[in-house]
Backbone as a ProteinNet text record, in pm:
[ID]
protein_1_A
[PRIMARY]
MVLKVELFISGTPGTGKSTLGRELADRTQLNYINVGEYAKDNDFFDGYDEDYKCPVLDEDRVSYSGVFAVVGEVDADYRSTDLP
[TERTIARY]
1423.5	1398.3	1256.4	1242.1	1112.4	1069.4	950.1	895.3	813.1	829.6	750.5	635.3	513.4	395.4	319	301.2	217.1	121.5	-4.2	-106.7	-190.7	-198.6	-278.9	-397.3	-516.9	-638.5	-697	-722.3	-780.8	-903.6	-988.5	-1109.1	-1203.1	-1305.6	-1402.6	-1488.5	-1552.7	-1634.8	-1742.6	-1761	-1868	-1837.6	-1710.5	-1676.8	-1632.8	-1623.4	-1589.2	-1444.5	-1372.5	-1231.4	-1215.1	-1294.7	-1285.1	-1321.6	-1428.6	-1472.4	-1364.2	-1308.7	-1202.9	-1078.8	-1038.4	-920.6	-935.1	-1050.8	-1074.8	-1077.1	-1140	-1146.9	-1007.9	-928.8	-791.6	-710	-725.4	-652.9	-693.8	-823.7	-871.4	-816.2	-818.5	-776.5	-624.8	-549.3	-403.6	-333.4	-410	-356.8	-261.3	-289.1	-215.5	-293.3	-230.3	-296.9	-371.7	-482.8	-561.7	-551.5	-518.5	-513.6	-599.5	-696.1	-775.9	-699.8	-644.5	-558.9	-634.2	-760.6	-839.9	-855.6	-884.8	-897.7	-763.3	-658.2	-523.8	-484.6	-512	-479.5	-561.6	-687.6	-774	-724.1	-691	-643.1	-512.4	-431.3	-299.2	-289.3	-402	-407.6	-312.9	-325.3	-241.1	-315.8	-398.7	-467.8	-408.5	-415.7	-358.6	-467.5	-567.9	-674.9	-798	-888.7	-1017.2	-1049	-1091.5	-1126.7	-1276.7	-1312.2	-1452.6	-1525.5	-1455.6	-1520.2	-1562.5	-1475.3	-1502.5	-1560.7	-1565.7	-1621.2	-1552	-1417.7	-1342.5	-1207	-1147.8	-1016.2	-909.7	-802.7	-690.3	-582.5	-545.8	-445.7	-306.8	-231.8	-91.5	-9.9	11.5	75.9	217.3	290	426.1	424.9	335.8	330.4	289.2	197.5	158.7	277.6	346.4	461.4	571.7	600.7	710.5	675	548.4	508.1	565.3	600.3	661.8	565.2	435.9	341.1	340.9	371.6	365.9	496.6	590.7	714.4	705	591.5	571.6	550.3	605.3	589.5	444.1	389.2	257.6	141.1	125.3	11.8	-81.3	-207.6	-305.6	-362.1	-336.7	-375.6	-487.7	-594.7	-707.8	-790.8	-872.6	-983.3	-943.7	-893.5	-877.3	-925.7	-1006.4	-1060.9	-967.5	-906.5	-811.6	-871.7	-838.1	-883.8	-778.5	-666.1	-557.5	-583.6	-677.1	-702.6	-812.8	-806.5	-911.1	-1046.4
-625.9	-690.4	-747.1	-871.6	-937.5	-946.5	-898	-907.5	-1034.7	-1103	-1221.6	-1179.6	-1200.3	-1160.2	-1284.9	-1300.9	-1407.5	-1346.8	-1371.1	-1317.6	-1433.3	-1450	-1555.6	-1492	-1539	-1485.8	-1595.5	-1562.8	-1661.7	-1602.6	-1689.9	-1645.1	-1761.2	-1736.1	-1840.4	-1867.1	-1983.4	-2017.6	-1912.6	-1882.6	-1792.5	-1644.7	-1609	-1466.8	-1400.2	-1477.2	-1417.4	-1432.9	-1529.7	-1549.5	-1579.2	-1669.7	-1706.7	-1589.1	-1521.1	-1406.3	-1299	-1267.3	-1167.1	-1211.4	-1336.7	-1387.5	-1381	-1423.4	-1418.7	-1275	-1187.1	-1046.2	-982.7	-1008.2	-956.4	-1010.8	-1138.7	-1199.6	-1134.7	-1112.7	-1049	-908	-832.3	-692	-674	-768.9	-754.2	-844.6	-928.3	-1023.6	-1124.1	-1158.4	-1263.8	-1393.9	-1503.7	-1633.5	-1654.4	-1724.9	-1758.3	-1908	-1946.2	-2087.1	-2104.9	-2194.3	-2230.8	-2343.1	-2316.3	-2412.3	-2540.9	-2530.2	-2648.5	-2739	-2679.5	-2757.7	-2816.5	-2736.1	-2782.7	-2902	-2892.1	-3001.2	-3126.2	-3107.2	-3220.3	-3288.7	-3211	-3265.5	-3342.2	-3303.6	-3364.4	-3452.3	-3478.4	-3562.9	-3512.3	-3382.5	-3318.6	-3300.3	-3397.1	-3392.5	-3495.8	-3467.2	-3554.9	-3589.8	-3661.4	-3701.5	-3615.3	-3635.7	-3566.3	-3522.5	-3399.2	-3345.6	-3364.7	-3457.6	-3488.2	-3371.1	-3294.4	-3181.5	-3073.8	-3041.7	-2935.8	-2987.8	-3120.3	-3184.3	-3137.9	-3141.5	-3104.1	-3175.6	-3192.7	-3255.1	-3165.2	-3227.6	-3154.7	-3140	-3017.9	-2989.1	-3027.6	-3099.2	-3128.3	-3011.8	-2911.1	-2787.1	-2809.8	-2905.3	-2932.4	-2981.5	-3074.8	-3126.7	-3018.8	-2931.7	-2820.9	-2727	-2693.4	-2602.6	-2658.8	-2786.4	-2848.4	-2879.7	-2866	-2897.4	-2797.4	-2677.3	-2577.2	-2486.5	-2513.2	-2431.5	-2287.4	-2265.1	-2129.4	-2053.8	-2114.1	-2044	-1976	-1989.4	-1928.9	-1779.1	-1700.5	-1555.3	-1517.8	-1435.4	-1377.5	-1468.3	-1512.6	-1598.8	-1528.8	-1553.1	-1515.1	-1645.4	-1675.5	-1803	-1777.6	-1850.5	-1819.4	-1941.6	-1926.3	-2015.2	-2152.2	-2155.7	-2283.6	-2268.5	-2358.7	-2358.3	-2441.3	-2382.6	-2452.7	-2478.5	-2592.5	-2623.5	-2584.8	-2528.7	-2492.6	-2362.3	-2283	-2153.8	-2166	-2084.7	-2092.9	-2047.8
5384.4	5511	5511.4	5551.6	5559	5704.6	5731.5	5866.2	5878.6	5989.1	6017.8	6107.4	6062	6136.9	6179.2	6308.2	6361.2	6460.9	6442.4	6530.4	6579.4	6710.5	6770.3	6840.1	6809	6869.2	6957.5	7082.4	7172.2	7238.7	7284.8	7353.4	7376.1	7450.4	7479	7355	7350.6	7234.9	7206.8	7079.6	7038.6	7047.8	7071.5	7086.3	6956.5	6847.5	6718.5	6675.8	6732.9	6696.8	6548	6496.5	6354.7	6264.7	6299.3	6220.3	6216.9	6333.5	6341.6	6264.7	6281.2	6211.1	6060.6	6010.4	5865.3	5814.2	5890	5848.7	5846.4	5949.9	5951.9	5835.1	5807.3	5696.3	5564.2	5545.7	5422.5	5406.6	5514.5	5507.4	5496.6	5549.9	5551.8	5451.1	5381.9	5285.3	5350	5475.6	5543.6	5530.6	5564.7	5563.2	5693.5	5685.2	5803.7	5826.9	5948.2	5985.7	6109.5	6101.1	6216.7	6287	6403.4	6472.8	6505.4	6544.5	6574.5	6453.2	6337.9	6215.1	6173	6185.7	6150.5	6238.2	6367.4	6459.3	6427.3	6395.2	6360.6	6233.4	6132.4	6004.9	6019.8	6120.3	6137.6	6261.9	6325.4	6444.6	6554.4	6586.6	6687.5	6820	6854.5	6982	7075.8	7204.4	7306.9	7407.7	7362.6	7452	7439.4	7532.9	7533.1	7675.5	7690.6	7821.7	7843.6	7931.9	7958.7	8024.9	8108.2	8175.5	8076.2	7981	7884.1	7753	7739.6	7620	7492.3	7495.6	7376.6	7377	7258.8	7252.3	7314	7362.5	7421.4	7314.3	7285.6	7183.5	7231.6	7148.4	7176.2	7120.9	7203.9	7160.8	7108.5	7167	7120	6976.2	6944.5	6808	6708.6	6748.1	6660.5	6640.2	6748.4	6740.3	6653.2	6671.8	6597.7	6453.8	6415.7	6278.5	6178.5	6226.8	6140.2	6068.3	6075.3	6000.6	6048.2	6175.3	6227.1	6210.5	6139	6107.6	5970.9	5904	5772.7	5789.6	5700.1	5707.4	5681.7	5768.7	5748.1	5774.5	5894.4	5928.6	6026.9	6013.3	6114.8	6167.4	6291.9	6350.8	6450.5	6437.8	6524.6	6555.7	6656.3	6682.6	6733	6853	6920.7	7063.9	7108.4	7243.5	7330.8	7429.1	7515.5	7651.4	7707.8	7842.7	7945.8	7901.1	7992.2	8067.4	8021.1	8083.1	8187.4	8293.3	8397.6	8345.7
[MASK]
++++++++++++++++++++++++++++++++++++++++++++++++++++++++++++++++++++++++++++++++++++

């Protein structure tokens, strides 16, 4: 039996999401994906938020890309403007 592990780490900028994600990946031998970098590399942004001064992630395009259906991923480090 193969277990599918997906871990999403969220938080405000500068709280250590990337550091934690990389450390977890190293210790568990899972893959680390920086969602912000992945979205940038694949043009998965849907505009720019002037208030927060950051691009708006097109979550549907990221979801449908299939990258997060891979067994054993640690996904981390995306700043979202959708949260209060």
